[in-house]
C-alpha positions in Angstrom: 97.0 54.9 80.7 99.3 57.3 82.6 101.2 60.4 82.5 104.8 60.2 81.9 107.0 63.3 82.0 109.2 63.2 78.8 111.4 66.9 78.6 111.3 70.4 80.0 111.9 73.1 77.7 113.1 76.8 78.6 111.4 78.8 76.2 111.3 82.0 76.6 112.4 85.4 79.0 109.2 86.0 81.1 105.7 85.3 81.1 104.0 82.3 78.7 101.2 83.9 77.0 99.9 80.4 74.9 100.5 77.0 74.2 98.2 75.4 72.2 98.7 71.8 69.9 97.5 71.5 66.4 94.2 70.7 65.2 93.3 68.3 63.9 95.5 65.8 64.7 98.1 67.4 67.7 101.2 66.7 65.8 102.9 70.1 66.6 102.6 72.5 69.3 103.5 76.0 69.7 104.5 78.1 72.5 103.8 82.3 72.6 106.2 84.3 75.3 106.2 87.5 76.2 109.4 88.5 74.6 107.8 88.2 71.3 109.1 84.5 70.4 106.9 81.7 68.8 108.1 78.2 69.3 107.3 74.9 67.2 107.6 71.9 68.6 107.7 68.4 67.1 105.2 65.8 69.6 106.2 62.7 67.9 110.4 63.3 69.0 109.9 66.2 71.9 112.2 68.7 69.6 112.0 72.5 68.6 111.1 72.1 64.7 111.3 76.1 64.3 111.0 79.3 65.9 109.7 82.9 65.0 111.3 86.3 66.5 108.7 88.6 65.8 110.8 91.5 66.8 112.3 91.1 63.8 109.7 91.8 61.6 110.0 94.7 59.0 106.3 95.2 57.8 105.1 96.4 61.6 105.2 95.9 65.2 102.7 94.3 67.6 102.6 92.7 70.9 102.0 89.2 71.1 98.5 88.6 73.4 97.5 85.1 75.0 95.4 83.5 72.9 96.2 81.4 69.9 95.2 78.5 67.4 97.4 76.5 65.8 96.2 74.9 62.3 97.4 71.9 60.3 96.9 72.5 56.4 98.7 71.5 53.7 101.4 73.9 55.7 101.4 74.9 59.2 100.0 78.1 60.7 99.6 79.6 63.7 96.8 82.7 64.7 97.8 84.8 67.4 96.1 88.2 69.0 97.7 90.9 69.6 97.4 92.5 73.4 97.0 95.9 74.7 99.9 97.7 76.3 101.0 97.6 79.8 100.2 100.7 81.5 103.4 101.7 81.6 103.5 101.0 77.4 100.8 103.0 77.4 102.5 106.4 79.5 105.7 105.8 76.6 103.4 106.5 73.9 101.4 109.1 75.5 104.8 110.6 76.0 105.6 110.1 72.7 103.4 111.4 71.2 103.4 114.5 72.6 106.7 115.1 72.0 106.3 114.9 68.0 103.5 116.7 67.8 105.2 119.3 69.8 108.2 119.3 67.2 106.1 119.3 64.5 104.5 122.4 65.4 107.9 123.9 65.9 108.5 122.5 62.5 105.3 124.2 61.0 106.2 127.4 62.8 109.9 127.6 61.7 108.4 126.8 57.8 105.2 129.3 58.7 107.0 131.9 56.1 107.3 129.8 53.0 104.8 128.8 50.4 101.7 126.8 51.9 100.7 123.6 50.4 100.7 119.9 50.7 103.9 118.3 52.7 106.1 116.6 50.2 106.4 112.8 50.0 109.5 111.2 52.5 109.9 114.8 54.3 110.5 114.6 58.3 107.5 116.6 58.8 105.2 114.2 57.1 106.6 111.4 58.5 106.4 113.0 62.1 102.6 113.5 61.1 102.3 109.7 60.4 103.4 108.3 63.2 101.2 110.8 65.4 98.1 109.6 63.7 98.6 105.7 63.1 100.0 105.7 59.4 103.5 104.9 59.4 104.2 101.4 57.7 106.2 100.6 60.6 103.7 101.7 63.4 102.3 99.2 66.0 99.0 97.6 64.6 95.7 98.0 66.6 95.4 95.2 69.6 92.1 94.4 68.4 94.0 93.1 65.7 94.8 88.7 64.9 98.1 87.8 63.0 98.5 84.5 61.2 101.9 83.3 60.8 103.3 80.4 59.1 105.2 77.5 60.9 106.4 76.5 57.4 108.8 79.5 56.1 108.8 81.2 59.5 108.5 84.7 58.8 108.7 87.0 61.2 106.4 89.2 59.0 102.8 87.7 59.3 100.7 86.8 56.2 97.6 88.1 57.3 96.3 90.8 59.9 93.2 90.1 60.5 91.0 93.1 62.2 87.6 92.2 62.9 87.7 93.5 66.0 88.3 96.9 67.3 89.2 96.4 70.5 91.5 94.1 72.9 90.9 90.1 71.3 90.2 88.0 75.5 88.9 84.5 73.6 89.6 82.6 70.5 88.8 78.9 69.5 88.7 77.3 65.8 86.7 74.7 64.4 88.7 72.2 62.3 86.4 70.7 60.5 84.8 73.8 59.1 87.6 76.1 59.5 85.9 78.5 61.5 87.2 81.1 64.3 85.2 81.8 66.6 87.0 85.3 68.6 85.6 87.6 71.3 86.5 90.8 72.3 86.8 93.7 75.3 83.0 95.4 73.6 81.3 91.7 73.9 82.1 91.7 70.0 81.3 88.0 68.8 82.6 87.0 65.4 83.0 84.2 63.6 85.2 84.1 60.4 86.6 82.3 57.6 90.7 82.5 58.1 92.2 83.9 55.0 94.8 82.5 54.2 96.1 84.0 51.1 98.4 86.4 51.4 97.1 88.8 49.4 96.5 92.4 50.1 92.9 92.4 49.5 90.1 92.5 51.6 89.1 89.5 54.0 86.3 89.3 52.1 88.7 87.7 49.4 89.9 85.2 51.4 90.4 81.3 50.6 88.0 79.3 49.3 89.0 76.1 50.9 87.3 76.2 53.9 83.3 76.1 54.4 80.1 78.2 54.3 79.5 80.6 57.2 76.7 79.4 59.2 74.5 82.3 58.4 74.4 85.0 55.6 73.5 88.1 58.4 74.8 88.4 61.5 71.6 90.4 62.1 69.7 87.0 62.2 72.0 85.5 65.0 72.4 85.7 68.7 75.9 87.4 68.2 75.3 90.4 70.0 74.0 88.7 73.3 77.1 89.9 75.1 77.3 93.4 74.3 73.5 93.3 75.1 74.2 92.4 78.6 77.2 94.9 78.8 79.8 91.4 79.1 82.2 89.8 77.4 83.8 86.6 76.1 86.9 85.6 78.5 87.1 81.7 77.0 85.4 80.0 74.0 85.2 76.2 73.6 83.9 74.2 70.4 82.3 70.8 69.7 82.6 69.5 66.5 79.8 66.9 65.3 80.6 64.5 62.8 78.6 64.8 59.6 76.5 61.2 60.8 74.6 63.3 63.6 74.2 66.4 60.9 74.7 69.9 62.5 78.3 71.9 63.1 78.1 71.6 66.5 77.7 74.7 69.8 80.3 76.5 70.9 80.5 77.4 74.6 81.1 81.3 75.7 82.1 82.2 79.2 81.9 85.5 80.1 82.7 88.0 82.9 79.0 88.3 84.2 80.2 84.8 85.0 77.7 82.8 82.8 78.2 80.7 79.9 76.2 80.8 76.9 75.5 77.4 74.7 75.1 78.4 71.4 74.9 76.5 68.2 76.5 76.6 65.2 73.4 76.4 62.9 72.2 80.2 62.6 74.8 81.1 65.5 71.7 80.9 67.8 71.9 81.0 71.4 70.6 77.7 73.3 71.4 77.9 76.9 72.6 80.3 79.5 74.4 78.4 82.6 74.8 80.5 85.7 78.2 80.6 88.4 77.5 83.7 89.8 77.9 83.2 93.3 74.7 84.4 94.1 73.7 81.2 92.8 75.6 79.2 95.1 74.5 81.4 98.0 71.0 80.4 97.1 71.8 76.7 97.2 73.7 77.1 100.2 70.7 79.2 102.3 68.1 76.2 100.9 70.2 73.9 102.5 70.5 72.2 99.3 73.1 69.2 99.3 73.2 70.2 95.5 77.0 71.7 96.0 78.4 69.2 98.6 80.4 71.7 101.0 79.3 73.3 104.6 78.9 77.1 105.1 82.1 77.3 106.2 84.1 75.4 103.6 81.9 77.6 101.0 82.6 81.0 102.7 86.6 80.1 102.2 85.9 79.1 99.0 83.7 82.5 98.2 86.6 84.5 99.5 88.8 82.7 96.5 86.5 83.7 94.0 86.3 87.3 94.8 90.3 87.1 95.1 90.6 86.0 91.5 88.3 88.9 90.2 90.4 91.3 92.2 93.4 89.4 90.0 92.0 89.9 86.4 92.2 86.0 86.3 88.8 86.4 85.2 89.3 89.2 82.8 90.6 87.9 79.4 93.9 90.0 80.4 92.4 93.2 79.5 91.2 96.1 81.9 89.4 99.1 80.5 89.5 102.2 82.6 85.5 103.0 83.1 86.3 106.6 82.6 89.2 106.7 79.3 87.5 103.5 78.0 91.4 102.9 77.5 92.3 99.1 77.3 95.4 98.0 79.0 97.2 94.5 79.5 96.8 92.9 82.9 100.1 90.8 82.0 103.8 92.4 82.2 107.1 91.5 82.4 107.4 90.4 85.6 103.8 89.2 86.4 103.5 86.1 87.7 100.3 83.9 88.8 97.0 84.8 88.2 97.9 88.0 86.2 98.6 85.3 83.3 96.5 82.8 83.9 93.1 82.6 82.3 89.7 79.9 83.0 89.9 77.4 80.7 86.8 75.1 79.7 86.3 72.5 76.8 84.3 69.6 75.3 85.2 66.4 75.4 85.7 63.9 72.6 82.3 63.2 71.9 81.1 66.8 71.8 78.0 66.1 74.0 79.3 67.3 77.1 81.2 70.6 78.5 83.7 70.2 81.7 83.5 73.3 83.4 86.1 74.3 86.2 83.7 75.8 89.2 84.0 76.3 92.7 82.9 73.1 93.9 85.2 71.4 91.4 84.8 70.6 87.4 81.1 70.3 86.4 80.6 67.8 83.8 77.2 69.0 81.8 75.6 67.1 78.9 74.4 70.0 76.6 71.0 67.9 75.1 69.7 67.4 78.4 71.7 70.7 80.5 72.2 68.6 83.2 75.0 68.5 85.5 75.8 64.4 85.4 79.2 64.4 87.3 81.1 66.7 89.3 84.9 65.5 89.1 87.4 66.7 91.9 85.1 67.3 94.4 87.7 66.7 97.5 90.8 68.5 95.4 88.8 71.3 95.3 88.8 71.7 99.0 92.7 73.6 98.7 92.8 74.3 95.1 90.5 75.9 92.7 90.4 74.5 89.4 91.1 76.6 86.3 91.7 74.3 83.2 
């Protein structure tokens, strides 16, 4: 088989945040743009099948993020993360909040002679207080929220707003067989959860029962706190689904900001192995005159410099930069950002689920997750001038 160009789309104004195909069959695709537009495509006919303008949402305001999963069930659903504000957006929000606080303070001084009592429903002062405290119905959803959209009715309002994370989501993956979602955020939290397809206003625990039970009874019995313990967080998650004949539920791999890949088993979500891709590992290989890297010292120096540039360009940040003093999370993607500011590293499993394809400094490593050995390295020659990301 060979690749053949079919069609080109000019779908979004500004950066493309995410592009995904539907699971498990791949009959549909979706693109998410910085302009707040979600477009759905029919893969068989190469046509746009629908569009959602999220800026027209009536219930809540939100900023679409870089992580998404398109799900095929009786209907088509799209999971989308929400991003943190950019520095400019955050500055504007702070100024607006300060302005409203001043207005409310002035209003309270003007009303100080009136009888004390609770603010009446619908009053301007109460509305301003609600906006300041984040309780306004038309306010911005927290950046750690995950939105569930319907690809069938194409409503700009999400079916559900899922709030398992308190900080911006930096990675997300979907297990189509068990209908689980694995997600991680900027604070290092990993969550495995079922998708609440129902539009009920009840809590997430009352979700639809069409999915499989979670692989653990208590999160304390799992290794999902491994990233928090090491003060790191996920920037990509890949899932391997195992067939029923082989038993088990498969594995998932987490690429962390500390340049380590942690392999978990879905069986009780236990940590199986850690693959170290830090630069110091390759430095030791080169200093020991090992031929494992297959490159000389001069060429390795060029690649190591490129790795440092990737870190400086937030390519390995999961789309989030956090101020170490204020702990404020900001988005690295802006309306005019180009190149690495809206790119991200991505790994995947092959169709058998036995091999992890991992882009590295020496090419794309093919790792057998049963023996934990590198069985092949693809694109060694191409990696001389290009750094594989996907």
